[in-house]
Phi, psi and omega in degrees: 000142189274126177288122187284325181294321177300312181293325174299326188279341182288313181291331179286324177297314184294319176294321178295325183287323173301325188281322186289344186263090180261153175298140180285125183250124184272134187275345179269130181289153179271141185295144177282159176294328187288332184271358174287156176295138185291331176300328192282317183277349191300130187273127178303327177296324176284335173291318176295325177299308178304322179289328182279325177292325176293318182292321178294319178302317173296319174297322182294316175305318183282335169289326175292326179292322181299313186295318182294321187286322175298321175292321176295320180291329178288323182289309177303318175301309176304316170295325173298321181297311191296318186287323176301323179288322186285310196245010178300325188258021182294328182291316179297320181301310177310315181290331180288331185307319173304320184299319179293326183291323178293314177299322184286321172299319176302316179289332184285328192280347188285133176262178186299322186292318174296329178296324177280330183275327186244040187295326181289323174298319185284327178293320179291331176287312186299318170297329173294314184289328175295314177301319181293322177293326172297328173286322171303312185296319186295331179263013169094013185256128180236161183264147171248095179233083185309144167278156172302132171096343174296142182301134180289132185241106188293343176295322189242348189234152175243127181274125182259337179195161170235148187209144172278134180226134185279145182081003184231125183294149176303133174084021167251161183285139177241346180198143176247114184268328170207130191289144179263175182214146182236138172251111197049255180251011188244131184287120171282314175203131179289150174292133172275116193224158166267139192236139177284144173242145185290131183287000000 
């Protein structure tokens, strides 16, 4: 037979043991995360993100530099192309200038008697000279032919001699020995002139 007093003692022992087992509490406070060294708390994943951001910024900078350089190359090529179109024929034009000079001299050296006897030949020379000037004009080549008394311009004229001439101011053109030529805005050859000097 079961003794009821004995069973009550068992329940009391179990209850006492449950009360006596209290959780252990540490008296030393745990350090806060903010007070820890950053190198200890630093997340390795965040370090990888920072490296990726730095690499992205470097690639972005290199891309912007490459785009700027590419734009400069494009502009330079465009400028070179325009200059080649405008001034590419300057060498040929310079080589053709003596042809014009010889035709001009031939027409100036003709006297009245030759004009009557060789009129057809002279007309052919004049037509050739006119056609050459039309071709020059078509390609942007213009003559520099200063008038007598015009002011000497060192940008366009080359002084071959100086001489005192009455009624002409000092530094003015008194004679054109050889006409000059311009290609667009570039000087092909200056006009060779004589300049007056004050007596």
